[in-house]
Every structure is written in C-alpha cells, then in structure tokens.
KEPATOR-150728 format. One line per 5 residues: for each residue x, y, z of N, C-alpha, C. Coordinates in steps of 0.1 Angstrom, whole numbers, plus 2048, in hexadecimal, padded with zeros to 3 digits. Atoms other than C-alpha are relative to their C-alpha. Last residue first. Layout:
BEGIN
X Y Z X Y Z X Y Z; ...
This chain:
BEGIN
7F9 80B 807 41F 673 99D 7FE 7F6 7FF; 809 805 809 407 684 9AF 803 7F7 7F3; 80E 80C 7FA 414 67C 9D1 7F9 7FE 7EF; 7FA 813 7FD 436 689 9C6 7F8 7FE 7FF; 7F8 803 80C 428 6AB 9C0 7FF 7F5 7FD
810 803 80A 410 6AA 9DE 801 7FE 7F3; 802 80E 7FB 431 6A7 9F3 7F1 800 7F2; 7F4 806 804 445 6C9 9E0 7F6 7ED 804; 800 7FD 80D 424 6DD 9E6 807 7F4 7F9; 807 80B 805 425 6CF A05 7FD 802 7F3
801 80E 800 446 6E0 A0E 7F4 7F2 7FD; 7F9 808 80D 43F 6FF 9F7 802 7EE 80A; 802 800 80E 427 707 A12 805 7F9 7F3; 806 80F 7F5 43D 6FD A34 7F4 800 7EE; 7FA 80A 7FB 457 716 A29 7F7 7EF 7FA
7F8 805 818 43F 730 A19 804 7F7 804; 811 806 803 430 72D A42 7FF 802 7EB; 808 80C 7FA 451 72F A4E 7F5 7F9 7FA; 7F9 809 808 45B 74E A37 7FD 7EF 809; 7FC 7F7 80B 444 765 A49 805 7F2 7F5
811 80A 805 441 755 A69 7FE 7FC 7F0; 80E 7FB 800 465 762 A6C 7F7 7FB 7F9; 806 805 80E 47E 750 A7F 7F6 806 7F6; 7F3 7FF 804 487 75E AA1 802 7FC 7F4; 7FC 7F7 807 466 767 AAA 80E 800 7FA
7FA 7FA 7FA 464 74A AC5 803 80D 7F9; 808 7FF 7F3 449 738 AB3 809 809 808; 80A 7FF 801 460 731 A99 7F8 80B 80D; 7FC 7F3 7FD 47E 72B AAB 7F4 80E 7FA; 7FD 7F5 7F8 46C 713 AB4 802 80C 800
80F 7FF 7FF 463 704 A94 7FF 80A 810; 804 7F8 808 487 702 A8D 7EE 806 803; 7F2 7F8 7FC 493 6ED AAB 7FE 80C 7F6; 7F6 7F6 80D 47D 6DA AA2 7FD 80B 808; 7EF 7F7 802 473 6C4 AC1 801 805 7EF
7FB 7F8 7F3 456 6B0 AB3 80C 801 800; 7F7 804 7F7 453 6AD A8B 801 800 80F; 80C 807 7F7 435 6B9 A77 808 7F7 807; 80E 802 802 448 6D3 A64 7F8 7F7 80C; 806 7F4 7F4 46D 6DC A6D 7EC 802 800
806 7F7 808 47A 6C2 A50 7FB 80A 807; 80E 7FB 7F9 48B 6AD A6B 7FC 80C 7F1; 806 803 80F 4A9 698 A57 7F4 80C 800; 7F6 7FF 80F 4BB 692 A77 7F8 803 7F6; 7FC 80D 808 49F 692 A96 80D 809 7F5
803 80D 7F9 49B 6A4 AB7 809 7F6 7F2; 80A 80C 7FF 4A9 6C3 AA0 7FA 7F4 80D; 805 802 7EE 4C3 6DA AB3 7F4 7FC 7FD; 7F8 808 7FA 4D4 6D5 A8D 7FC 801 810; 7FE 811 802 4BC 6E6 A7E 805 7FA 806
80C 804 7F7 4B9 70A A91 803 7EC 7FA; 7FA 7FC 7F8 4D7 71F A84 7F7 7F3 80A; 7F9 7FE 800 4D0 718 A5F 80C 7FF 80D; 800 808 7FB 4AD 718 A5F 80E 7FA 804; 801 7FB 7EF 4B3 73F A5A 801 7F1 806
7EF 800 7FD 4C5 733 A36 7F7 804 80E; 807 7F1 7F6 4A5 725 A27 806 7FC 80A; 806 7EF 7FE 4AD 716 A0C 7FD 807 808; 7F7 800 800 4BB 6EF A20 803 812 7F7; 7F7 7F6 7F3 49A 6ED A2B 80E 804 7F8
806 7F2 804 48E 6E4 A04 802 805 80D; 7F7 7F5 807 4A6 6C6 A00 7FC 80C 808; 7F8 804 7F2 48F 6A7 A12 80D 813 7FA; 800 7FC 7F2 47A 6B7 9FB 802 7FE 80D; 809 80B 7FD 487 6B5 9D8 7FE 7FF 810
7FE 7FF 7F3 48C 6D5 9C4 7F6 7FA 807; 7F6 805 7F8 48A 6D1 9A1 802 7FB 80B; 803 80E 802 463 6D8 99D 80B 7F5 803; 7F2 809 7F6 470 6F8 9AD 7F9 7F0 7FB; 802 80E 7FE 463 70B 988 807 7FB 80D
801 806 7F5 460 730 98A 800 7EF 806; 808 80B 7FC 46A 734 968 802 800 80F; 812 7FD 80E 478 758 957 7F8 7F3 80B; 808 809 7FB 495 74D 976 7EA 808 7F4; 7FC 80C 7FC 4B0 76B 96C 7F1 7FB 805
804 802 7F4 4A8 78A 957 804 7F2 807; 811 805 7FE 4BE 78E 93B 7F9 7FF 80B; 80C 7F6 803 4DB 7A8 936 7F1 7F5 7FF; 80A 805 806 4F1 78E 94A 7F8 80C 7FD; 80F 800 7FA 508 7A3 962 7FB 7FC 7F2
80E 7FE 80B 52E 79C 95F 7F1 800 806; 802 806 805 54B 7AB 975 7FD 7F7 7F5; 7FA 80A 7FC 563 7C2 97E 7FA 7EE 802; 7FD 7FB 7EB 54C 7DE 982 808 7F3 802; 805 7F4 7F7 53D 7D3 960 807 7FF 80D
7F6 7FA 7FC 541 7BB 942 803 80B 806; 7FB 7EE 7FC 51C 7B7 936 80E 7FA 809; 7F8 7FC 7F7 517 78D 92D 807 80B 7FC; 7F0 7FD 804 4FC 786 913 806 806 810; 7F2 7FD 7F9 4DC 774 911 80B 804 7FF
7EF 80E 802 4BD 771 8FC 804 809 811; 7FE 810 800 49A 779 901 80F 7FD 7FA; 7F2 7FA 809 495 79E 915 7FD 7EA 7FF; 7F2 806 7FB 46F 7A2 925 80D 7FD 7F3; 7FB 800 807 456 7C0 91A 80B 7F4 809
805 805 810 439 7C9 922 806 7F4 7FD; 7FA 7FC 80E 43D 7C3 94B 7FF 7FE 7F0; 7EE 808 807 423 7BC 95D 804 806 7F6; 7FA 800 7FA 402 7C7 970 80E 7FF 803; 7FB 80D 7FB 3EB 7BC 955 80A 801 80D
80B 80C 7FE 3D2 7D6 94F 80B 7F4 808; 809 7FB 7F1 3EC 7F5 95E 7F7 7F4 7FE; 80B 800 803 406 7E6 947 7F3 7FF 80B; 80C 809 7FB 422 7F4 956 7F1 801 7FC; 808 7FB 7F8 43B 808 93D 7F6 7F6 807
80C 7FD 806 454 7F8 929 7FB 809 80C; 804 7FE 7F6 47C 7F4 927 7F1 80A 7FF; 809 7F6 803 48F 7E9 90C 7F6 7FD 80B; 80C 805 7FC 4B3 7E2 915 7F8 805 803; 7FE 80A 807 4D3 7EA 910 7F6 7FA 7FF
80F 810 800 4C6 809 917 805 7F3 7F2; 801 7FA 80F 4EB 81B 922 7F4 7FA 802; 7FF 7F4 802 4FE 822 943 7FB 7FB 7EC; 7F6 800 80F 507 7FF 94A 7FC 809 7FE; 7F6 802 7FE 4F4 802 96D 808 800 7F4
7F8 7F3 7FF 4DB 816 963 80B 7FF 801; 801 7F6 80E 4CC 800 943 80C 80B 80A; 7F6 800 80A 4CD 7E6 95B 808 80A 7FB; 7F7 802 7F7 4B6 7F4 977 80D 801 7F6; 7FE 7F5 7FD 49F 7FB 95B 809 806 804
7FF 7FC 80B 49E 7D7 94E 805 813 807; 7F4 804 801 497 7CF 974 809 806 7F3; 7F4 7F7 804 47F 7E5 977 80F 7FC 7FD; 7FD 7FF 7F3 462 7D3 98D 80A 804 7FA; 805 7F4 7FB 44C 7CC 972 802 807 806
803 7F3 80E 44F 7AA 968 7FE 80C 809; 808 803 808 45E 791 98E 7FC 80D 7F2; 80B 7FC 7FB 481 78F 999 7F4 7FF 7F8; 809 80A 7F8 4A4 787 98F 7F2 807 804; 812 7FF 7FD 4BD 796 97F 7FE 7FA 803
80B 7FE 7FD 4DF 786 980 7F6 807 800; 80B 7F6 801 504 78B 983 7F3 7FE 7FD; 80C 801 80F 51E 779 97A 7FA 7FF 804; 80F 80C 7FE 537 782 99A 7FC 802 7EE; 7FE 80F 804 55A 78F 99B 7F5 7F6 801
7F6 803 7FE 54C 7B5 9A7 800 7EF 7FC; 7FE 80B 811 52B 7B6 99E 810 7FD 803; 804 80C 800 51E 7BF 9C7 808 7F8 7EF; 7F6 80A 7F8 531 7E0 9C4 800 7F6 807; 7F4 802 80A 51B 7EA 9A4 80E 7FB 809
809 80F 807 4F7 7E4 9BA 811 7FA 7FC; 7FC 80C 7F7 505 7FF 9D5 7FD 7F8 7F9; 7F4 801 7FA 50A 817 9B8 800 7F7 807; 7FA 803 80A 4EA 814 9A9 80B 7FC 805; 7FB 80F 7FF 4DA 81E 9CA 807 7FB 7F5
801 807 7F2 4C2 83C 9BF 808 7F3 802; 7F5 807 7FE 4CA 83C 994 807 7FE 80F; 7F3 7F4 805 4AF 854 986 811 7F7 807; 800 7F6 805 49A 83A 97D 808 809 802; 7F9 805 808 4A5 81C 98E 7FF 802 7F5
80C 7FE 80A 49C 828 9AB 80A 800 7F2; 7FD 7F8 80E 4AA 813 9C6 7F5 804 7F9; 80B 7FB 805 4AA 801 9E7 806 806 7FB; 801 7EE 807 4C1 7EA 9ED 7FA 801 7FE; 806 7FA 80A 4C2 7C7 A03 804 80B 800
7FB 7F4 809 4D7 7AD A10 7F1 80A 7FB; 7F8 7F9 80D 4C5 78F A20 806 80F 7FE; 7F4 7FF 801 4BE 77E A3F 80B 800 7F6; 7FE 80A 807 49A 775 A45 811 7FD 7FA; 805 80B 7F5 497 78F A61 7FF 7F5 7F9
7F1 800 7EE 4AC 7AA A52 7F8 7F1 800; 7F4 805 809 491 7A4 A29 80D 7FC 80D; 7FE 80E 7FF 470 7A8 A44 80F 7FA 7F5; 803 808 7F9 479 7C7 A53 801 7F2 7FD; 7ED 7FE 7F7 48E 7DD A3A 7F9 7F7 80B
7F7 807 812 46A 7D0 A21 80F 801 80A; 7FF 811 7FF 454 7DE A41 807 7F7 7F8; 7F8 804 7F5 46E 801 A44 7F8 7F1 802; 7ED 7FE 807 468 80A A18 803 7F5 813; 800 80B 80A 43F 803 A20 80C 800 801
800 806 7F3 442 81D A42 800 7F2 7F2; 7F3 806 7F9 454 833 A2A 7F9 7F5 809; 802 7F4 7F4 43B 835 A0E 80A 7FD 80F; 803 807 7F2 442 824 9F2 803 80A 808; 812 806 800 440 832 9CD 801 7FB 811
808 7EF 7FC 464 848 9D1 7EF 7F6 7FC; 803 7F5 7F5 471 826 9D9 7FB 80E 803; 810 7F4 802 468 816 9B2 805 807 815; 7FD 7F0 808 489 7FC 9BD 7EF 808 800; 80E 7FB 7FF 48C 7DE 9D6 802 80D 7F9
7FA 7F8 800 4AE 7C7 9D2 7EF 80D 7FC; 80F 7FE 808 4B3 7AB 9E1 7FE 814 800; 805 7F4 7FD 4D7 79F 9E0 7EF 808 7F8; 808 7F8 806 4DC 77D 9DF 804 807 802; 805 7F5 7F1 4F6 766 9DE 7FA 806 7F9
7F8 7F7 804 4F2 745 9C4 801 810 80D; 7EE 800 7FA 4F5 71F 9CE 7FA 810 7FA; 7F5 7FE 80B 4D6 718 9B1 810 805 807; 800 80D 805 4C1 70A 9CD 809 800 7F3; 7F8 80F 7F9 4C3 728 9E2 803 7FC 7FB
7F3 7FC 7FB 4B8 741 9C5 805 7F7 804; 7FB 806 809 49C 72F 9BF 80D 801 7FE; 7FD 812 802 492 733 9E1 806 7F6 7F1; 7F5 802 7FB 497 753 9DF 803 7F8 803; 7EB 7F7 805 485 759 9C1 805 801 80A
7FF 80C 80D 468 744 9D5 80E 804 7F6; 7F8 80C 7FB 46C 75B 9F0 7FE 7F4 7F8; 7F7 7FD 7FC 464 77A 9DE 806 7F4 803; 7F7 802 80F 443 76D 9CE 80F 806 809; 801 810 804 435 761 9F3 80E 7FD 7F1
7F2 803 7FF 445 788 9FD 7F9 7F3 800; 806 80D 7FF 42E 79B 9E4 80A 7F5 805; 7FE 80B 7FB 437 7BF 9E3 7FA 7F3 804; 7FF 802 7F3 41F 7D1 9C8 80A 7F5 808; 80F 80C 7F8 422 7D4 9A8 803 803 80C
804 804 813 422 7F0 9A3 80B 7FC 7FF; 80A 7F8 807 431 7F9 9C7 801 7FF 7F2; 801 800 7F6 450 7EA 9DB 7F3 804 7FC; 803 7F1 7FC 45F 7E0 9BF 7F3 801 812; 80C 7F8 800 474 7C3 9BF 7FC 80C 7FF
804 7F3 803 494 7B5 9B0 7F0 803 801; 809 808 7F9 4AD 793 9BD 7F5 812 7FE; 807 7F6 7FB 4CE 79E 9B0 7EB 7FF 801; 80D 800 805 4DC 77F 9AE 800 80B 801; 806 7FB 7F5 500 770 9B2 7EF 806 7F4
800 802 7F6 517 756 9A2 7F4 80C 808; 801 7ED 7F1 50C 750 985 806 7FC 80B; 7FB 800 7F7 520 72F 972 7FE 812 807; 7F4 808 7F7 50F 72B 956 806 808 80C; 7F0 7F7 7FE 4F3 73F 944 807 7FA 80D
7F3 812 800 4D4 72B 936 80C 80F 801; 7F7 804 80F 4B7 748 93D 80A 7F9 800; 807 7F6 80A 4A3 72E 947 7FC 817 809; 801 7FF 80B 4BA 719 952 7FC 806 7F7; 80C 7F8 7F8 4D2 729 96A 7F8 7F5 7EE
804 800 80B 4F3 70D 969 7F2 809 806; 811 7FF 7FB 50B 716 98B 7F8 7FE 7EE; 801 7FF 7F1 52E 70A 98E 7EF 803 808; 80C 7F5 800 534 6FF 96C 803 7F9 810; 80A 7FF 7FA 552 6EB 961 7FB 809 806
7F6 800 7EC 56B 6F8 94B 7F1 7FC 809; 804 7F7 7F8 55D 6F4 926 804 7F7 80A; 805 80B 7EF 572 6E4 90C 7F8 809 809; 7F9 80C 7FD 57D 6EA 8E7 800 7FB 811; 800 806 7F3 56A 706 8DB 7FE 7F3 809
807 813 7FC 575 70F 8BB 7FF 7F6 810; 7FF 808 7F0 582 733 8AE 7F4 7F3 7FB; 80D 801 7FB 584 73D 887 806 7F6 810; 809 7F4 7FB 5A1 753 881 7F7 7F8 802; 808 7F6 810 5B1 730 86B 7F9 80B 801
802 80D 80B 5AD 718 887 801 80D 7F7; 802 7F9 811 5AF 72B 8A8 804 7FD 7F5; 7F2 7FF 80B 5AB 715 8C9 7F7 80A 7F3; 805 801 80B 591 71A 8EC 80E 7FE 7F5; 7F3 7FC 806 590 715 90B 7F9 7FC 7F2
7FC 808 807 572 71C 91D 80B 7FE 7FC; 7F4 7FA 805 560 72D 93D 804 7EF 7F6; 7FA 80C 807 539 727 933 811 805 801; 7FD 800 7ED 524 747 943 80D 7F4 7FF; 7FD 7F9 800 512 743 91F 805 801 813
80A 7F9 801 50B 720 917 809 812 802; 7FE 7F1 7FC 51E 709 905 7F9 809 805; 7FD 7F4 80A 50B 6E8 8FE 806 810 807; 7FD 7F0 7FD 50F 6C4 90B 800 813 7F8; 805 7FD 7FC 502 6A2 901 7FC 80F 804
7FD 7FE 7F2 523 696 8FC 7F0 805 803; 803 810 7FE 51C 68F 8D8 801 7FD 80F; 80D 807 803 513 6B3 8D4 805 7F5 804; 80F 7F6 7F7 52E 6C2 8E8 7F6 7FC 7FC; 7FC 808 7F0 546 6AC 8D3 7F9 803 806
80E 80B 803 53B 6C1 8B3 7FE 7F2 80E; 7FB 80C 803 553 6DB 8BE 7F9 7F3 7FF; 7FC 80E 7F8 543 6F9 8C5 807 7F5 7F9; 803 808 804 547 71C 8B1 801 7F2 805; 801 80E 805 555 73C 8B7 7F7 7F3 7FE
810 808 803 552 75F 8B3 805 7F4 803; 7FF 80B 80F 575 76C 8C6 7F3 7F9 7FC; 80A 808 804 572 78B 8DE 7FF 7F5 7F0; 808 804 811 591 79D 8E6 7F6 7F5 806; 808 7F3 808 59C 7AF 90A 7FC 7FB 7F1
7FE 7F2 7FC 5A3 790 91D 7FA 80F 7FD; 7F3 7FF 7FC 596 776 90B 806 809 805; 7F5 7F2 7FB 572 77A 909 80C 7F7 805; 7F5 800 7F9 563 75C 8F3 807 80B 804; 7F2 7F3 7F9 544 766 8E1 804 7FD 807
7FC 7F9 7EE 532 744 8D8 808 80D 7FC; 7F9 7F5 7FE 51C 73F 8B4 805 806 809; 7F8 80B 800 504 722 8AC 808 809 803; 7FD 808 80C 4EB 73B 8A6 80C 7F9 7FE; 809 7FF 807 4F4 753 8C3 802 7FC 7F2
802 810 80D 508 74D 8E0 7EF 802 7F9; 80F 7FF 807 513 76C 8F8 802 7F7 7F9; 805 7F5 7F7 52F 774 913 7F1 800 7F5; 80F 7FE 80E 53B 74F 90E 7FE 80B 806; 813 804 7F7 55D 753 929 7FA 806 7EF
809 7F2 801 583 74D 91C 7EF 7FE 809; 805 7FE 7F5 5A4 739 921 7F7 80C 7FD; 803 7EB 7FA 5BA 738 8FE 7F2 7F8 810
C-alpha cells in the first residue's frame, strides 16, 4: 500500500493510507543505506501480523533539515508589522531559504490591528516590488485566514518566520483548535516564549499543514556563490541581457541587473541584501 508519513515518534512512523493510519517501523535496509524516513515521505508499506513496515521511500521533491520534513511544496512566511517590527533583511533571508528549497511562497503579515495605514501600505509596496504575494491577517480574530486556507489544497505547507510573530496563533485559527501552545511576547527579549519540538502533518483543506515552524535555523552555508543569484526571482528578466555569461551582478561591467536597479525596476533594498549576502558567502570561502 502507498501512503504518506504524517508523524514520527521514537522509531514509529504513522502512515496515512486513504482514510486509515497505520503504525509502522522502517525496514533495516534504510539504516544500512543511511536513509531515514521523514514526515512527509511518500512510502510503500506492507502489513505482517497486523504490524506495518515501510518497505520503500519514494523519491523526494524537497527535504527540509529543521524541521525534518520531506516533499514540502509551499511556505507561509509570517511576519508582523509591529511587535516585533517588520525587518526587510530578515524577510529576505527567509525568502532566500524558501527559494533555495524550491518552495512556493506566500508572505503573511500578522497583527494588522497594531499597524498604521501607512505602515501597511509600505509593506504592500515592498512585497509587490519584489514579486511575491502577500496576505494580511489577524491571527486572534481570524481576519484573512480564509485567504490562507485557499493555498493549502494539494500542498504540504510549512509556516516560517521569526519568533513572536504569531505563527502558532494563525495555525490554531486555521485548524480550529489549540493544536500548538501560544504565548505572549517577552517584553524584555521581544521574542516568543514557546517553540514547537516535533513535526506532524495535519490534513486540512485538501492538503497537509506542518504543525511546526519551518527554518528554525537561518544557516545559508549550503548556498554557493554562483547559485545565489538564481534565488532572486526579480533578476530573471534581466540576467540574459548581461554582457557576460555567469554574471554575478556585482562588479561586472554592462550588467543588466545593475542597470535595472539604477532605473528603479529592481528594488534597491533587495539588491543591497543580495550584494551583502554575496560578500558573506565569498568571505566564508576565504576563511575555510
């Protein structure tokens, strides 16, 4: 039988097949091949004496390390406009990780009740200029939640974003229960008090939703200098117009991306973040 792993605890994997869930163990061959089943894996299972065994793991389309979930296709990148204040560099780093993991992105702005009209308009303008979709919600009242639900169909979706922005509150609102603990923002640290310590997929709206925030680590060490430009979607329309093949859009002459930045066709804040990240990757290599 074919199914999907929706939870893994202590060496047991819970595999959903149609409308049933089977508790399974993994065959020893996976250990010998240094392959461990992950939540989100599409697998084949056999039943022997009412016990389930995972016999095959189908090829993964993606794999997140923290949290450990396979085949994720979409990310809700959640930020608040106030408390904590919106930070463009931090958003860009989350977007970079989503792009590097080939995830479709929806930017979700929470706590809209705390923001002024001007602050909201600035966020709208920034997100629109970099080519992403944004949805504004109030996790406590449920405003905007239906718009998020429409994105769940036929996807494995994770929440991502910094601590304290209300990811757990939004998740609870989507699934209609207090699935995750929520806490007030620490006034001293301006960070959320609670973190989720396990991964589980919740079936909802024709898709699966991970109950743990994605990207608990913002480590970008796996990204190569030559690849970085590929993760900035607004460069795509200009890259082929550069004078040099393989242009890194930095110090090269006749660079179409730099020209687009000067004309205001590419957001300068994003481009500056790109250059800063490019230099970080280059410096990292020099120290190794």
